[in-house]
Residue, then its C-alpha position, 0 to 999 in steps of 0.5 A: x519413502x512416500x511416507x517418509x516424504x509425507x512426514x518430512x513435508x509436514x515437519x518442514x511445513x510446521x517448523x516454517x509456519x510455526x517459526x513465522x508466527x512466533x516471530x511475527x507475534x514477537x515483533x508485533x508485540x514490540x511494535x505495539x509497545x513502542x507505538x503506545x509509548x509514542x502516542x500515549x501523549x496524543x491519547x491523553x491530550x485528546x482523551x481517547x477512550x480505552x475501548x477505541x484505543x484497543x478495538x478501533x485502533x490496535x485491533x486494526x493496527x496489528x493486521x495492518x503492520x503484520x502484512x506490511x512486513x510479512x515478507x521479511x518475517x517470512x525471510x527471517x523465519x526460513x533462514x532461522x529454522x533452516x539454519x538450525x536444521x543445517x546446524x543439527x545436520x538434519x538437512x545432510x541427513x535428508x539429502x543422503x537419504x536420497x531426497x533431491x534438493x529440488x524435492x526438499x524445496x517442495x514443503x517450503x513452497x507449499x508454506x510460501x503458497x499458504x502465506x501468500x494466499x492468506x496475505x492476498x486475501x488480507x491486503x485486498x479484502x480484509x485489511x482495507x475495512x480495518x484500515x478504515x477504522x484505523x485511519x478514522x481513529x488517527x484523524x480523530x486522536x492522533x493526527x493534526x487537522x488536514x489542511x489542503x496546501x494545493x495551489x493552482x488546482x486543474x481538474x477534469x471532473x467529467x468528460x469535457x468539463x474542467x475546473x480551476x481554483x486558485x486554492x482551496x480551504x478545507x476549514x471553510x470548504x471554499x475554493x478561491x478564484x474559481x472557473x469551470x469550462x465545458x468543452x465539446x469537440x474542441x470548442x468552448x461552450x460555456x465558462x463560469x468565473x467566480x470569486x469563490x465557490x462554497x459547499x452549501x451543506x443544506x443543499x449538498x451543492x456548490x454556490x458560486x459567489x459574485x460570478x459571471x457565465x459566458x455561453x457561446x451559441x451559433x457564434x454569439x457570446x452571451x454573458x450572465x452575471x449572478x451574485x449567487x449561483x447554485x451549481x451541481x458538480x461532480x465534486x465533493x469537499x472530501x475530494x479536497x480532504x484526502x491524505x495519501x494513505x486513503x487507498x489503504x482503506x480501499x479493497x481491490x475494486x474500490x482502488x481500481x475505480x478510484x484510480x479511474x476516477x482520479x486519472x480522468x481528473x488529472x490528479x497529481x498523486x495517481x502514480x502513488x495509487x497505481x504503485x499501491x495497486x501493483x504492489x499488492x500483487x507484487x508483494x505476494x510473489x516476493x514471498x516465494x522469491x524470499x523463501x528461495x533465497x532464504x533456503x538457499x542461503x541457510x541450507x548449508x552448515x556454515x562455520x559462522x553458524x546461524x548468526x552469519x546466516x541471519x546477518x546475511x538474510x537481514x542485509x539482503x532483506x533491507x536491500x530489497x526494501x531499498x530497491x523498492x524504495x528506489x523503484x518508487x522514486x523512479x516511477x514518481x520522479x522519472x516517469x517510469x511505469x509503475x508496474x514496471x517500477x513495482x516488479x523490478x526488485x522481484x525480478x532482480x531478486x528472483x534472478x538472485x534466488x536462482x543463482x543462489x539455488x543453483x550453487x546450493x544444490x551442487 
């Protein structure tokens, strides 16, 4: 019996991983073809070198896209090959030989574990540096030049140090109507107000123009006026030229440090970056949940055959993605904790998976 189970385990694992890889390669080829047709004009107009297109963009685009939808590919792969097993009465033969339904799930979850570990390593350590090259390529040859459209920018750049600017120009690295306040123990110690500040590339410092500085010492107010004043701030021009997807190029440690820094500054996109952080873990567990649902749906022979199972599977997969989008909206617009918002789809579909599993094993 043990030799039989080992052969069965190897057979199912080989089918699982083989079908997944085949589906992944097929879909990636289709996506790459569509992406080339969509971006070919940008490549030609901006004269992107063929070497950069292949090695800087598509070589880094493929792992990013593969991991982005890997859970859905796993789901479809499980449904497809398990439906074939059920259609050929192989599942019935396995269960009739004394193998329990629970034991049948073992090789499926071994396969899911292998893919989950691989996905975790990819998303946290391998894909971020690849994304860095991909995003740099897109910035140079695909996207329009970034322009900061924020108004009335407030940030805490260090504990007790706050800045304000009415607007910021990424073209000239200038912040207009600038002010910086130093507060200690709830008291204002100094304040600088300037018509504008500009980044000095030769000194790597900010230069305030037409400014005055108010200092409060021993109950007295001292005022200094300056036509030009160099100032060192915990702030760089790059802080105002980030797109939202900048976190895709950060590994887990860098992402944590970035979130901590941006939380201290009171940045408005912190919720989105926290969602990205928690999603990296939630997506790993979704592999097990979708595998459970996929096997439970397709392990019984149905009159509609493989087509019905795949149709039901795709419907559930898109429902899962819809739940993910809804929970993201709740986190960004309804102040739901990002960790709760990210895990809600897993909790709901985990419960659905348990119900379907109990029904399937009867």
